[in-house]
N, C-alpha and C positions, 0 to 999 in steps of 0.2 A: 504494500500500500504506500502510495506517495505521501511524503511529509508535506503539509501545507507550507506555502512560502513564508508566512509569518512565523511559523514555528522554526523553520530552517534559519531564518534571520536571527531569531532569539537565541537559538543554539549557537550560532556563529559568534554572536556577541558574548555569550557566556564563555565559550572556549577562548576567545580573544582576551577577555578580562582575566581569566585564570592564567593564561600565558604571561600577561603583563604583570600580574601579581608575583608569579614565580621569578620573573626577571628582576623586578624591583627588590624583592626580598633578598635575592642573592647579591645585588649590587651594593646594598647599604652595609658598609663595613667601617671599622675603626682601626687605624694603624697603631699597634703597640710599639713601645720603644725598641723592641727587638726587630721590628720590621714585619712581624706577623700581622695578618689582617683578620681581625675578629669580627664576626657578624654583629651588627648593632642592635638587632631585634630578636631576642631569644624567647624560648618557652620556659617559663618558671614552673617548677614541679613541686612547689612547697605548699604546705599549710591549707589543704582542703581535703575533703573526704575522698575526692576522686584522684588523689595524688599517688595512689598505690593500686596494685592489681590490674585487672583488665581495663578499667577506665583510663589509667595513665598510659597504658600500652596503646589504646585506641587514640588518645589525644596526641601522643607523640607521633604516631604514624600519620595522622591527619596534618599535623604541623609540618612534617617533612614533605607530605604529598603536595601541599600548597606552596612550597618553596622555602619554608623556614630552615635554618641551618645551624642554630645554636640551641643546645639543650642544657639547661642549668639544673644541676642536681646536687646532692650532698649525702654524706653518711647519715646525717640526722633525718633525712627524708625516707630512708629505707626503701628506695625504689631503683637501685642500680640495676638489678637483674631485669626488671621490667623495661628500663631504658634500653638495655642491650638487646632484649628480645624485639622491641619495636624497631630498633635500628636495623637489625638483620632482616626483619620482615618487610621493611620499607622498600628495599631495592636500591636505596641511596648508598653510594660508596662511603666507606668509613672516612676516607680522606676529605670528603666533601662536607663533613659535619663537624662542628666544633662542640666538644663536650667539656663542660666546666663542672667540677665537683669540689666539695669542701670537706676538710678534715674536722671531725667532731672535737671541739675544744674541751669538752668534759672528760673525754677518755684518751684522746691522742695528745699527750702532754710531755713527750720526751723525744729525743732524736730517734731512738730505735722504734718507738711506736709510730713516729711520722713515716719512716721508711716502710714499715710493715703495713700501715694504712693505705699507702699508695698502691702497694702490691695487691692488697685485698680488693681495692676498688677496681683495679684492672681485671682481676679475676671475675668479680661480680658482673661487670659490664660485658666482659668478653672482648677486650681490646688490648693491644700491645702498648698503647700510649694514651695519655690524656692531654688535651689541648691546654687546659688551665686548671690548676689546683690552688685553692685558697685555704688559709687558716680561718675557720668559721667565725671566731670571735676572740677578743683579747682576755676573756674572763679567766684563763688559766694563769695569768700573771706574766710579768716581764721575763724572768729567767726561763721558764718553760716555753714561752712563745718563741724566744730566741733559739732554743734547742730545736723546736719543730721547724722553724724557718730555715735553719741549717740543713735539716733533713730534706726540705723541699729544694733547696739549692742543689744538693747532691743528687736528688731524684731527676732534676732537670739535666744535670751533667751526664747522668746515666742514660738519657734518652727516653725515660719513662714519662716525662712531663715536658711540654713545649714552653709553657709560661707559668709563672707563679705569682701569687698575690695574697691579699688578705680580705677579710670581710668584717665590717662593723668596727674597724680600727679608726682611731682619731690621729691627728697629726703628730702628737707627742709619742704615741705608740709606734707609729711608722718610723719616726726619727730614731727611736731606740733600736729597732731592728737594723736600720742602716748603720748606726754607730757600731753595732756589734759585729756586723758581717760585711759592710760595704755594699750591700745589695738592696736596692730600692724595689718595692713591689711594682709590678706592671699594672695591676688592677686592684682597686679597692671597691668592694661591693657594699653599698650602704643604703639605708632607707633615705630616699631623697625625692622631694616633690616641691611644688611652689611654696609650701608653708613650713618647710624645714626652718630651724632657727638660724639666726644671723651667722652664728659661728660655723655652722655646717655649710652654709652658702660660701662663706669666706674660705673654708678649707677646700671645697670643691674647686674654686677658682685657683687657689694656690697649687693644688695637685695638677691641674691642667698645665700650669707653667713648668712643672717638674717632670712631666711625662708619665704621670700616674692616671690611668683611665678609670673613671668612676662608672660602675654599673649600678643603676638605680633600681631598687626594689620598692614595693608599696607605691609605685607611681599612680596607681588607681585607687589607693586607699586600703588595699588588702581585702581578704575574703570576708571580713566582718563589716565592711562599709560599702554601701551602694552609691555609685556615682549619680544615681537619680537624685540624691540629696544635694547635688550641685546646682539644681535649678535656680536661676536668678543670679548666678555667679558670673564673673568675667569669663571664666572658661566656657560656661554654657552659652553666653552671648556670642563668643567667637565661634563656637561650634555651629550655632544657628546661622551666623553670617556666612560661614564656609560651606554649610550643608553637610557637615560631617558629625560624628559622634563626639561626646565629651571625652570618651576614652582616647580617641585619636588626637585630640588637642593636648591632653595631658602627656601622652607619649611624645608628641611633637615638641612640647616644651622641654622635656628632658633631653631630647636629641639636640635641640637648639643650644642647650648648655654643654654639649659635647659628650653626653653620657650615653652609654648603652642602656637598653631596657630589657626587662625579662617578665612581661605580663604573663600570668598563668590563666589558663582556661581549659575546660574539657568539652566545650561546646563548639562544634565546627564553625558555626557562623561567627562566633567571637574570636576564634583562632584566626580566621581569615581577616576579620576586621582589624585585629591588633597588628597584623602583618602588613596591612596596606601602608604604602609610603605616602604620608601626607605631604603636600607641598609645604616647603619650609615656612614656618611662622615668620612674620615680619618683625623687625625690632620693636615696633610699636605694640604689636600683639604680645610679645614676650614681656614688655614693660608693663602692660595692662595686667597680665597675670601676676607678675612679680609684686605689683602694688596692691593686689586684691587681698581682702581679709580671708582668713581660713573659714571654710564653710561650716555652718552649724553641724555639729556631730562628727566633724573630722577627728577631733580628739576625744570623742566619747568612747565607751568600752567597745563599740563596734568599729571604731576607726583604727588607724595604725598606732603602734606604740609611740609615745612621744619622746623622742630623743632631743633634749634641749641643749643649751649652751654648755652646761656642766659636762655632759657626756662628750661634747666636742673638744673641750679644753683640758680636761683632767685625765692624764694618762693612767691606765691600769686601775681605774676606779672600780671596775667590775670584779677585780681580783680581791676586793676587801671581803671580810667575813659577811656571810649572807645577812645577818641581822643588821648590818650597817649599810647595806645597799639600798639605794633608792628604789621605789616601786618600778620605775621605768628604766631599769638597767638594760644594756644592749644584749638581747637574746640572739640565739642562733636561728635566724629566719632562713 
């Protein structure tokens, strides 16, 4: 039976859009200090009910199918085996996919444990190398973090890791790693969005000048916050003006700041939407977002954990005894 002309035209448009999405997803990269090109728009696999088992396998396969090429995982997420299964089932070559993982700071707290953890991740995913490995948080304290950092340096020398970095570290903590080893992280993955505190904004700008790439998580408020609550905000107004989603504008804001992004979703439509390359925000639009007040509920129990100026300025504060820690210490996201 012949397909009606209107349906053939619609199908052609859909195929063309999908091809364009794949091309744009693959083109958007950030150059690391070493010269490696890291995809700028990844799939976050943390902190939701669908981040393990068959749902994360399906989400990862869909992300790869529509052109995504960076998968962000961690020991703490307990989904390495599913990520490996999805990659093998996707038909995408291993060398075409960037895999980032993170060492659990609560248990990987020595040089020997750092080396062993890298080997375990390789075995769980079923790969011979990782593109990027991060220390997940500074909560183990200065001396132990330095020991694990030395393990990552040696894992890179051994060819098991291509790039190394940290997550949830502030400027003072990074400086201590550099003073002890002479090695500056290539990436720092932190909670970052328009309403981060002034000290975190200043740190991100300073790291850009030093060649430390920031990967922003919680760009969309996290699993407990709905971006529907952004109605009436500067972000929502820009989204309406451009005819795109609020999520697209928030991700474009992070990209305008030079950050990589790792939004997480298990819904095919949202995965595709998050991967769409939004036309670059204008300086005026970025300034409007920068000057906007935090939306109601952003810092509520449903919103992201609030990392303020103290977390940005005080090194190793999370290594203090638990009873002395502030409620919003930097956790392993």
